[in-house]
C-alpha positions in Angstrom: 32.7 16.1 -43.7 33.4 19.8 -44.1 31.1 21.9 -41.7 30.1 24.2 -44.6 28.9 21.2 -46.6 26.9 19.9 -43.7 25.1 23.2 -43.3 24.4 23.4 -47.0 23.0 19.8 -47.0 20.7 20.7 -44.0 19.4 23.7 -45.8 18.6 21.7 -49.0 16.8 19.0 -46.9 14.6 21.6 -45.2 13.8 23.2 -48.6 12.9 20.0 -50.3 11.3 18.2 -47.4 9.7 20.9 -45.2 7.5 18.4 -43.2 10.4 16.2 -42.0 11.1 16.7 -38.3 14.6 15.7 -37.3 15.3 15.2 -33.5 17.8 17.7 -32.4 18.8 15.8 -29.3 18.8 12.0 -29.4 19.5 11.7 -25.6 16.5 13.9 -24.7 14.2 11.9 -27.0 15.2 8.6 -25.4 14.7 10.0 -21.9 11.1 11.1 -22.8 10.3 7.6 -24.0 11.5 6.2 -20.7 9.3 8.6 -18.8 6.3 7.3 -20.7 6.6 3.8 -19.2 4.3 4.2 -16.2 3.3 1.6 -13.6 0.3 -0.6 -14.4 -2.8 0.7 -12.7 -6.0 -1.1 -11.6 -9.4 0.2 -12.8 -10.0 1.9 -9.5 -6.6 3.6 -9.6 -7.1 4.8 -13.2 -10.5 6.3 -12.2 -8.8 8.5 -9.7 -5.3 9.1 -11.2 -6.1 9.3 -14.9 -9.8 10.4 -14.8 -9.5 12.7 -11.8 -11.9 10.8 -9.5 -12.0 10.9 -5.7 -11.9 8.0 -3.3 -14.5 7.9 -0.6 -13.5 9.8 2.6 -12.1 7.9 5.6 -11.4 4.8 3.4 -7.8 5.5 2.2 -5.0 3.3 3.2 -2.7 6.1 4.4 -5.2 8.2 6.2 -4.0 7.2 9.7 -0.5 6.1 8.7 2.1 7.5 11.1 5.2 5.7 9.9 8.3 7.6 8.9 9.0 7.6 5.2 8.2 9.0 1.8 5.0 9.1 -0.2 5.6 8.5 -3.9 3.4 8.7 -7.0 1.5 5.5 -7.7 1.8 6.0 -11.4 5.4 6.9 -11.9 7.2 6.4 -8.5 8.2 10.1 -8.2 8.7 11.3 -4.6 5.9 13.6 -3.5 5.6 14.1 0.2 7.6 13.5 3.4 6.0 11.9 6.5 7.0 14.9 8.7 4.8 17.1 6.6 1.7 15.0 7.1 -0.9 16.1 9.7 -4.5 15.1 10.8 -7.0 17.6 9.3 -9.9 15.2 10.0 -11.1 15.8 6.5 -11.1 12.1 5.5 -8.1 12.1 3.3 -4.3 12.3 4.0 -3.2 15.9 4.5 0.2 17.5 4.0 1.2 21.1 4.6 4.2 20.9 2.2 5.5 18.9 -0.7 8.9 17.8 -1.9 10.3 20.8 -3.9 9.1 20.6 -7.5 7.1 17.4 -7.1 3.6 18.8 -7.3 2.0 21.1 -9.8 -1.0 23.3 -9.1 -3.6 23.9 -11.8 -7.0 25.5 -11.7 -9.7 22.8 -11.3 -12.5 22.4 -14.0 -14.9 23.9 -11.5 -13.0 27.2 -11.7 -12.8 27.5 -7.9 -10.6 24.9 -6.4 -6.9 24.2 -7.2 -6.1 20.7 -8.4 -2.7 19.2 -7.6 -1.0 16.7 -9.9 2.3 14.9 -10.0 4.8 17.1 -11.8 6.4 14.1 -13.5 3.5 12.2 -14.9 0.5 14.6 -14.4 -1.4 12.0 -12.4 -4.2 13.4 -10.3 -3.4 13.7 -6.6 -6.2 15.8 -5.1 -6.6 19.5 -4.2 -4.7 22.1 -2.2 -6.4 24.6 0.1 -4.9 27.7 1.7 -5.3 29.8 4.9 -7.4 27.3 6.8 -5.3 27.6 10.0 -4.4 23.9 10.4 -0.6 24.5 10.5 1.7 27.5 10.4 2.3 26.9 6.7 -1.5 27.6 6.1 -1.5 24.9 3.4 -3.4 21.6 3.1 -2.7 19.2 0.3 -5.7 16.9 0.4 -4.5 13.8 -1.3 -6.1 10.5 -2.3 -4.3 7.5 -0.8 -4.9 5.6 -3.9 -2.7 8.1 -5.9 0.3 7.3 -3.7 2.6 4.5 -2.5 4.4 4.7 0.8 8.1 3.8 1.2 8.9 3.4 4.9 12.1 4.8 6.3 14.6 2.0 6.6 14.9 0.9 10.3 16.7 -2.3 11.2 14.5 -2.6 14.3 11.3 -2.9 12.2 10.3 -6.4 11.2 7.5 -7.4 8.8 5.6 -10.7 9.5 2.6 -12.4 8.0 -0.4 -14.1 9.6 -3.6 -15.7 8.2 -6.4 -16.4 10.6 -9.6 -16.1 8.8 -11.2 -12.8 7.7 -8.3 -10.3 7.6 -10.5 -7.6 9.1 -10.5 -9.4 12.4 -6.9 -10.5 12.3 -5.8 -6.9 11.7 -8.1 -5.5 14.4 -6.1 -7.2 17.2 -2.6 -6.8 15.7 -3.0 -3.1 15.0 -3.7 -2.6 18.7 -0.8 -4.7 20.0 2.1 -3.2 21.8 5.1 -2.4 19.6 3.2 -2.8 16.3 3.9 0.2 14.0 1.7 -0.6 11.0 -0.6 -3.3 9.6 -2.0 -4.0 6.1 -4.4 -6.6 4.9 -4.0 -8.5 1.6 -3.4 -11.9 0.1 -0.6 -14.5 0.1 0.2 -18.0 -0.9 -1.6 -18.1 -4.3 -0.6 -18.3 -7.9 -2.5 -15.3 -9.4 -0.7 -11.9 -9.6 -2.5 -8.8 -8.5 -5.5 -10.8 -7.1 -8.7 -8.9 -6.3 -10.9 -9.6 -3.3 -13.6 -11.0 -5.6 -11.1 -13.3 -7.4 -9.8 -14.6 -4.0 -13.4 -15.2 -2.8 -13.9 -17.5 -5.8 -11.5 -19.9 -4.0 -9.5 -20.9 -7.1 -6.4 -18.6 -6.8 -4.9 -20.4 -3.8 -4.5 -17.2 -1.7 -5.3 -16.8 2.0 -6.5 -13.6 3.5 -3.4 -12.4 5.2 -2.3 -9.6 7.5 1.1 -7.9 7.3 2.3 -6.8 10.7 5.3 -4.4 11.1 6.5 -4.3 14.7 9.4 -2.7 16.5 11.7 -5.4 17.7 13.0 -3.2 20.5 9.5 -3.1 22.0 8.0 -6.5 21.3 9.1 -9.8 19.8 8.1 -12.3 17.2 7.1 -14.7 20.0 4.6 -12.1 21.3 3.2 -11.9 17.8 2.8 -15.6 17.5 1.1 -15.9 20.9 -1.4 -13.1 19.9 -2.0 -14.9 16.6 -3.1 -18.1 18.4 -5.0 -16.3 21.1 -7.3 -14.4 18.7 -8.7 -17.1 16.5 -9.8 -20.8 16.5 -6.7 -22.5 15.3 -8.4 -25.9 15.4 -11.0 -25.1 12.7 -10.1 -26.8 9.5 -12.6 -25.3 7.0 -12.3 -21.6 7.7 -12.8 -19.3 10.6 -16.1 -19.0 12.5 -18.9 -18.5 10.1 -16.5 -17.7 7.3 -16.1 -21.0 5.4 -13.6 -21.4 2.6 -10.0 -22.0 1.7 -9.1 -18.3 1.8 -10.0 -18.3 5.5 -7.6 -21.1 6.7 -5.2 -20.6 9.5 -1.5 -20.2 8.5 1.7 -18.6 9.6 3.9 -17.4 6.7 7.5 -17.5 7.9 10.3 -15.4 6.3 13.3 -17.0 8.1 14.2 -20.4 9.7 14.1 -18.6 13.1 10.4 -17.6 12.5 9.6 -21.1 11.4 11.1 -22.6 14.5 9.3 -20.3 16.9 6.0 -21.0 15.1 6.6 -24.7 15.4 7.5 -24.3 19.0 4.1 -22.9 19.9 2.3 -25.5 17.8 4.1 -28.1 19.8 3.1 -26.4 23.1 -0.5 -26.3 22.0 -0.5 -29.9 20.9 0.8 -30.9 24.4 -2.0 -28.9 25.9 -4.5 -31.2 24.0 -5.3 -28.9 21.0 -5.6 -30.3 17.5 -3.8 -27.5 15.7 -4.9 -26.9 12.1 -2.5 -24.0 11.5 -0.3 -24.4 8.5 3.3 -23.2 8.3 4.4 -22.0 4.9 7.3 -19.9 3.6 6.3 -16.2 3.0 5.8 -15.3 -0.7 4.6 -12.1 -2.4 2.2 -10.1 -0.3 -0.6 -8.5 -2.4 -2.3 -5.6 -0.7 -6.1 -5.7 -0.8 -8.3 -2.8 -2.0 -8.2 0.3 0.2 -11.6 -0.2 1.7 -10.4 -3.3 3.4 -7.5 -1.6 5.2 -8.1 -1.0 9.0 -11.7 -1.9 8.3 -13.1 -2.1 11.8 -11.1 0.9 12.9 -12.7 3.0 10.2 -16.2 1.5 10.7 -16.0 1.9 14.5 -17.2 -1.7 15.1 -15.7 -4.9 16.4 -14.9 -8.3 14.7 -17.7 -10.9 14.5 -15.5 -14.0 14.1 -12.4 -13.1 16.2 -12.0 -12.7 19.9 -9.2 -12.8 22.4 -8.9 -15.8 24.7 -5.8 -16.1 26.9 -4.0 -19.4 26.4 -0.3 -18.9 27.3 
């Protein structure tokens, strides 16, 4: 069509239908729609990220995380912070003295005093930023809720993730997080049929999940065999109905293997224990989706400053 006729037609449409809004850029409109598809959040996550709440101090999953990697937005997966900018301010929340360029937006808080920080991409609440406190040379402290972020570890072929269930995951994690060569631990659930299980749902004993600890270790420092030995030496692997005073299907003993090699090593130690006269109740199951438990369960005894009541170390091997 002749350009002049197109222009004339557009003018006529505007005059006759002044309230009609025609997108000027179809590509941009499509992009905006894609950005609106955010990750599904739990009620607790919505309380902080959407409604600008604050998680309790010293309870966040990433408070003591020292792994190398990148912290991304829980709501939209946009990169926010690098691990090298994280420092210990002893304030009770993860602290960073710098952000990835353009990732974080500062706005005046409703209290008119503090400065709120939000994800630049989705506007999800992160926490607050404070200046001139003297913690680092950059004189900046981004005080961020762990629940507002996800952590993506730096890829390292020497780091191996393995999964153990030996009763209450608080006690299981307590021993593994102190073991030589272990870089990080998390507690959660594995082996069930329900997606995104909560602690309360698992405790009802109808989801099929076991309380499980994820252990990430450096294979140049320790080995899977060391992990398996520690697993057996820190709980009663002969108990068939739970662990210690904790009775229930979610507390059963199990090694979740990710490879045939892991399965064979686990079976090797079950055979050794059987020859020693033990009636081993530990199950061997292929690893499935690991669902992280709520933040207040992570590094529980470390944060509480107490010791396990149903796990103890007893040398066997």
